[in-house]
C-alpha positions as a Markdown table, in Angstrom:
| # | Residue | x | y | z |
|---|---|---|---|---|
| 1 | Met | 19.4 | 106.0 | 172.9 |
| 2 | Pro | 21.8 | 108.7 | 173.4 |
| 3 | Thr | 22.9 | 111.1 | 170.7 |
| 4 | Ile | 26.5 | 111.1 | 169.6 |
| 5 | Gly | 28.2 | 114.0 | 168.0 |
| 6 | Leu | 26.9 | 117.0 | 169.7 |
| 7 | Phe | 29.6 | 117.4 | 172.3 |
| 8 | Ile | 33.4 | 116.7 | 172.0 |
| 9 | Thr | 35.8 | 117.0 | 175.0 |
| 10 | Ser | 38.9 | 119.2 | 174.6 |
| 11 | Asp | 40.9 | 115.9 | 174.1 |
| 12 | Gly | 38.6 | 115.1 | 170.9 |
| 13 | Leu | 36.4 | 112.5 | 172.5 |
| 14 | Pro | 32.8 | 112.2 | 171.8 |
| 15 | Val | 30.4 | 112.6 | 174.7 |
| 16 | Pro | 26.9 | 111.1 | 174.4 |
| 17 | Ala | 24.0 | 113.6 | 174.9 |
| 18 | Val | 20.6 | 112.7 | 176.3 |
| 19 | Thr | 17.1 | 114.1 | 176.3 |
| 20 | Ala | 15.3 | 114.8 | 179.5 |
| 21 | Asn | 13.3 | 111.7 | 179.3 |
| 22 | Glu | 16.4 | 109.6 | 178.7 |
| 23 | Met | 18.2 | 111.1 | 181.7 |
| 24 | Arg | 15.1 | 110.4 | 183.8 |
| 25 | Gln | 15.4 | 106.8 | 182.9 |
| 26 | Ile | 19.2 | 106.9 | 183.7 |
| 27 | Asp | 18.5 | 108.2 | 187.0 |
| 28 | Glu | 15.9 | 105.6 | 187.7 |
| 29 | Ile | 18.3 | 102.8 | 186.6 |
| 30 | Ala | 20.9 | 104.3 | 188.9 |
| 31 | Thr | 18.8 | 104.0 | 191.7 |
| 32 | Gly | 16.8 | 101.0 | 191.0 |
| 33 | Glu | 19.3 | 98.7 | 189.4 |
| 34 | Phe | 22.6 | 99.7 | 190.7 |
| 35 | Gly | 21.5 | 100.8 | 194.2 |
| 36 | Leu | 23.0 | 104.4 | 194.2 |
| 37 | Gly | 21.3 | 106.8 | 196.6 |
| 38 | Ile | 20.0 | 110.2 | 195.7 |
| 39 | Leu | 21.9 | 111.7 | 198.5 |
| 40 | Gln | 25.0 | 110.0 | 197.2 |
| 41 | Met | 24.7 | 111.4 | 193.7 |
| 42 | Met | 23.7 | 114.8 | 195.0 |
| 43 | Glu | 26.8 | 114.9 | 197.0 |
| 44 | Asn | 28.9 | 114.2 | 194.1 |
| 45 | Ala | 27.0 | 116.9 | 192.2 |
| 46 | Gly | 27.4 | 119.6 | 195.1 |
| 47 | Arg | 31.0 | 118.9 | 195.4 |
| 48 | Ala | 31.7 | 119.3 | 191.8 |
| 49 | Leu | 29.6 | 122.4 | 191.7 |
| 50 | Ala | 31.6 | 124.0 | 194.6 |
| 51 | Glu | 34.7 | 123.2 | 192.7 |
| 52 | Gln | 33.4 | 125.0 | 189.5 |
| 53 | Ala | 32.3 | 128.0 | 191.7 |
| 54 | Met | 35.7 | 128.3 | 193.2 |
| 55 | Asn | 37.4 | 128.5 | 189.8 |
| 56 | Met | 35.2 | 131.3 | 188.8 |
| 57 | Leu | 35.7 | 133.4 | 191.7 |
| 58 | Thr | 38.1 | 136.4 | 191.2 |
| 59 | Ser | 39.0 | 136.9 | 194.8 |
| 60 | Pro | 38.7 | 134.9 | 198.0 |
| 61 | Ser | 36.5 | 137.7 | 199.4 |
| 62 | Asp | 33.8 | 137.2 | 196.7 |
| 63 | Thr | 30.3 | 136.2 | 198.0 |
| 64 | Val | 28.6 | 133.3 | 196.2 |
| 65 | Val | 24.8 | 133.5 | 196.1 |
| 66 | Val | 23.2 | 130.1 | 195.7 |
| 67 | Leu | 19.7 | 130.2 | 194.3 |
| 68 | Ala | 18.1 | 126.8 | 195.0 |
| 69 | Gly | 14.9 | 125.2 | 193.8 |
| 70 | Ser | 12.8 | 122.6 | 195.8 |
| 71 | Gly | 13.9 | 119.5 | 193.9 |
| 72 | Gly | 17.1 | 117.7 | 193.1 |
| 73 | Asn | 18.6 | 120.6 | 191.3 |
| 74 | Gly | 18.0 | 122.7 | 194.3 |
| 75 | Gly | 19.5 | 120.0 | 196.5 |
| 76 | Gly | 22.9 | 120.1 | 194.5 |
| 77 | Gly | 23.0 | 123.9 | 195.0 |
| 78 | Leu | 22.4 | 123.4 | 198.7 |
| 79 | Cys | 25.1 | 120.9 | 199.0 |
| 80 | Ala | 27.6 | 123.0 | 197.0 |
| 81 | Ala | 26.7 | 125.9 | 199.5 |
| 82 | Arg | 27.9 | 123.7 | 202.4 |
| 83 | His | 31.2 | 122.8 | 200.8 |
| 84 | Leu | 31.9 | 126.5 | 200.0 |
| 85 | Leu | 31.1 | 127.5 | 203.5 |
| 86 | Asn | 33.4 | 124.7 | 204.8 |
| 87 | Ile | 36.5 | 126.3 | 203.1 |
| 88 | Gly | 35.6 | 129.7 | 204.7 |
| 89 | Leu | 33.8 | 131.5 | 201.7 |
| 90 | Ser | 30.9 | 134.0 | 202.0 |
| 91 | Val | 27.8 | 132.3 | 201.0 |
| 92 | Val | 24.3 | 133.7 | 200.7 |
| 93 | Val | 21.3 | 131.3 | 200.1 |
| 94 | Ala | 17.8 | 131.8 | 198.6 |
| 95 | Leu | 15.2 | 129.5 | 197.8 |
| 96 | Gly | 12.9 | 129.4 | 194.8 |
| 97 | Gly | 9.9 | 128.7 | 197.2 |
| 98 | Ser | 9.2 | 128.0 | 200.8 |
| 99 | Val | 11.1 | 125.6 | 203.0 |
| 100 | Glu | 8.0 | 123.5 | 203.3 |
| 101 | Ala | 8.1 | 123.1 | 199.6 |
| 102 | Leu | 11.6 | 121.4 | 199.8 |
| 103 | Arg | 11.3 | 117.7 | 199.4 |
| 104 | Gly | 13.4 | 114.4 | 199.7 |
| 105 | Ala | 17.1 | 114.8 | 199.4 |
| 106 | Ala | 16.9 | 118.7 | 198.9 |
| 107 | Leu | 15.2 | 118.9 | 202.2 |
| 108 | Ala | 17.9 | 116.9 | 203.9 |
| 109 | Gln | 20.6 | 119.2 | 202.4 |
| 110 | Trp | 18.6 | 122.3 | 203.7 |
| 111 | Arg | 18.3 | 120.7 | 207.1 |
| 112 | Thr | 22.2 | 120.2 | 207.4 |
| 113 | Leu | 22.7 | 123.9 | 206.2 |
| 114 | Glu | 20.2 | 125.1 | 208.9 |
| 115 | Ala | 21.8 | 122.9 | 211.7 |
| 116 | Ser | 25.1 | 124.7 | 210.8 |
| 117 | Gly | 23.4 | 128.2 | 211.4 |
| 118 | Val | 22.7 | 129.1 | 207.9 |
| 119 | Arg | 19.8 | 131.3 | 207.5 |
| 120 | Leu | 17.9 | 132.3 | 204.3 |
| 121 | Ala | 18.6 | 135.8 | 202.8 |
| 122 | Gly | 16.0 | 138.5 | 202.7 |
| 123 | Pro | 15.1 | 140.3 | 199.7 |
| 124 | Asp | 17.2 | 143.4 | 200.4 |
| 125 | Val | 20.4 | 141.4 | 201.4 |
| 126 | Leu | 19.8 | 139.3 | 198.1 |
| 127 | Gln | 19.6 | 142.3 | 195.9 |
| 128 | Arg | 22.5 | 144.0 | 197.4 |
| 129 | Thr | 24.8 | 140.8 | 197.4 |
| 130 | Ile | 23.9 | 140.1 | 193.7 |
| 131 | Ser | 24.6 | 143.6 | 192.6 |
| 132 | Gly | 27.9 | 143.5 | 194.5 |
| 133 | Gly | 29.6 | 141.6 | 191.7 |
| 134 | Gly | 30.1 | 138.0 | 193.3 |
| 135 | Leu | 29.1 | 134.7 | 191.7 |
| 136 | Val | 25.6 | 133.5 | 191.5 |
| 137 | Ile | 24.8 | 129.8 | 191.3 |
| 138 | Asp | 21.7 | 129.0 | 189.4 |
| 139 | Ala | 20.3 | 125.7 | 190.9 |
| 140 | Leu | 16.5 | 126.6 | 190.5 |
| 141 | Val | 15.3 | 124.2 | 187.8 |
| 142 | Gly | 17.0 | 121.2 | 186.4 |
| 143 | Tyr | 15.9 | 119.1 | 183.4 |
| 144 | Gly | 12.3 | 118.7 | 184.6 |
| 145 | Leu | 11.3 | 122.2 | 183.4 |
| 146 | Arg | 7.7 | 122.3 | 182.6 |
| 147 | Gly | 6.3 | 125.5 | 181.0 |
| 148 | Pro | 7.4 | 129.2 | 181.8 |
| 149 | Leu | 9.0 | 130.0 | 185.1 |
| 150 | Arg | 6.5 | 131.4 | 187.6 |
| 151 | Gly | 6.3 | 132.7 | 191.2 |
| 152 | Arg | 9.4 | 133.2 | 193.3 |
| 153 | Ile | 11.6 | 131.3 | 190.8 |
| 154 | Ala | 10.6 | 133.8 | 188.1 |
| 155 | Lys | 11.5 | 136.7 | 190.3 |
| 156 | Leu | 14.9 | 135.2 | 191.3 |
| 157 | Val | 15.8 | 134.6 | 187.7 |
| 158 | Ser | 14.8 | 138.2 | 186.8 |
| 159 | Leu | 16.9 | 139.5 | 189.6 |
| 160 | Cys | 19.7 | 137.3 | 188.5 |
| 161 | Glu | 19.5 | 138.5 | 184.8 |
| 162 | Asp | 19.3 | 142.1 | 185.8 |
| 163 | Arg | 22.0 | 142.3 | 188.4 |
| 164 | Ala | 24.4 | 139.4 | 188.3 |
| 165 | Asp | 27.8 | 139.6 | 186.6 |
| 166 | Arg | 28.8 | 136.1 | 186.8 |
| 167 | Val | 26.5 | 133.0 | 186.8 |
| 168 | Leu | 27.1 | 129.3 | 187.1 |
| 169 | Ser | 24.2 | 127.0 | 186.3 |
| 170 | Leu | 23.7 | 123.5 | 187.4 |
| 171 | Asp | 22.6 | 120.9 | 184.9 |
| 172 | Val | 20.6 | 123.1 | 182.7 |
| 173 | Pro | 20.1 | 127.0 | 183.0 |
| 174 | Ser | 16.7 | 127.6 | 184.5 |
| 175 | Gly | 14.2 | 128.7 | 181.8 |
| 176 | Trp | 15.7 | 126.6 | 178.9 |
| 177 | Gly | 14.5 | 123.4 | 177.5 |
| 178 | Ala | 16.8 | 120.5 | 178.4 |
| 179 | Thr | 16.0 | 118.6 | 175.3 |
| 180 | Ser | 15.1 | 121.3 | 172.7 |
| 181 | Gly | 17.5 | 124.1 | 173.8 |
| 182 | Val | 14.6 | 126.5 | 173.4 |
| 183 | Lys | 14.9 | 129.5 | 175.7 |
| 184 | Gly | 11.8 | 130.7 | 177.5 |
| 185 | Ser | 10.6 | 134.3 | 177.8 |
| 186 | Leu | 12.4 | 134.6 | 181.2 |
| 187 | Ala | 15.7 | 132.5 | 181.5 |
| 188 | Val | 19.2 | 132.5 | 183.0 |
| 189 | Asn | 22.2 | 133.2 | 180.6 |
| 190 | Pro | 25.1 | 131.8 | 182.5 |
| 191 | Gln | 28.8 | 132.0 | 181.6 |
| 192 | Arg | 29.3 | 128.3 | 182.6 |
| 193 | Ile | 27.3 | 125.3 | 183.0 |
| 194 | Leu | 28.1 | 122.3 | 185.0 |
| 195 | Thr | 25.7 | 119.6 | 183.7 |
| 196 | Leu | 25.3 | 116.2 | 185.5 |
| 197 | Ala | 26.0 | 112.7 | 184.3 |
| 198 | Leu | 25.6 | 113.4 | 180.5 |
| 199 | Pro | 25.1 | 116.5 | 178.6 |
| 200 | Lys | 21.5 | 117.3 | 177.6 |
| 201 | Thr | 20.8 | 117.6 | 174.0 |
| 202 | Gly | 19.5 | 121.2 | 174.4 |
| 203 | Leu | 22.7 | 122.4 | 175.7 |
| 204 | Ala | 24.2 | 122.3 | 172.4 |
| 205 | Lys | 22.4 | 125.5 | 171.4 |
| 206 | Met | 23.7 | 127.4 | 174.3 |
| 207 | Lys | 26.8 | 129.8 | 174.3 |
| 208 | Ala | 28.1 | 129.0 | 177.8 |
| 209 | Arg | 31.1 | 126.9 | 178.5 |
| 210 | Ile | 29.9 | 123.4 | 179.5 |
| 211 | Tyr | 31.6 | 121.2 | 182.0 |
| 212 | Leu | 30.4 | 117.7 | 183.0 |
| 213 | Ala | 30.2 | 116.3 | 186.6 |
| 214 | Asp | 30.6 | 112.5 | 187.2 |
| 215 | Leu | 27.8 | 111.4 | 189.6 |
| 216 | Gly | 29.3 | 108.0 | 190.0 |
| 217 | Ile | 26.6 | 106.2 | 187.7 |
| 218 | Pro | 28.1 | 103.1 | 186.0 |
| 219 | Val | 28.7 | 103.6 | 182.4 |
| 220 | Cys | 27.4 | 100.1 | 181.7 |
| 221 | Trp | 23.9 | 101.4 | 181.7 |
| 222 | Ser | 24.2 | 102.1 | 177.9 |
| 223 | Gln | 25.4 | 98.7 | 177.1 |
| 224 | Pro | 23.1 | 95.8 | 175.6 |
| 225 | Arg | 21.9 | 93.5 | 178.2 |
| 226 | Val | 22.3 | 89.9 | 177.7 |
| 227 | Ala | 19.4 | 87.7 | 178.9 |
């Protein structure tokens, strides 16, 4: 069952927190019992992420760097990139792996961006842009983290930590345990986190400001079922 008391809204209302496993079950209920589509929920996540990004910009000329993983978290980042591009902002996109590694809804989001003319940033452009003082969106790893960061994701997180001035993480900062709040040897330290559906218990140990995105999942999932 969700944990009560870890998070309180600015209005003083308690917000239930869940472990990674509980969130996984909620996602399954949302799609299996309520019929919500992954793309539908991802659009809600991406739109909310884009709004948070706009709130963190200091100038309309700021460039937003989107670092996207291959799963659902990355798909939300790619969706946000589209929304930011649609309002005329400068956006640079980099993946935590190859395009071939993208799957499901994340692949669909990339195909939409690609069809719009978006191309992936090379290492030089990425390093120069991150060092330029814009905003970095960390959408590399969500609540499904297993073990230390490796490969290209590890390189992107290291670059982000070395060069980025402002970071917005989606759901859970990459490299942190969603349930435990334990920080890995390599992890993102964002100024702001936009968590999805419900906050994860581990976020209570983090110093960043936490915001909550409504994915459209009916709240009655937590109510007792009557046979």
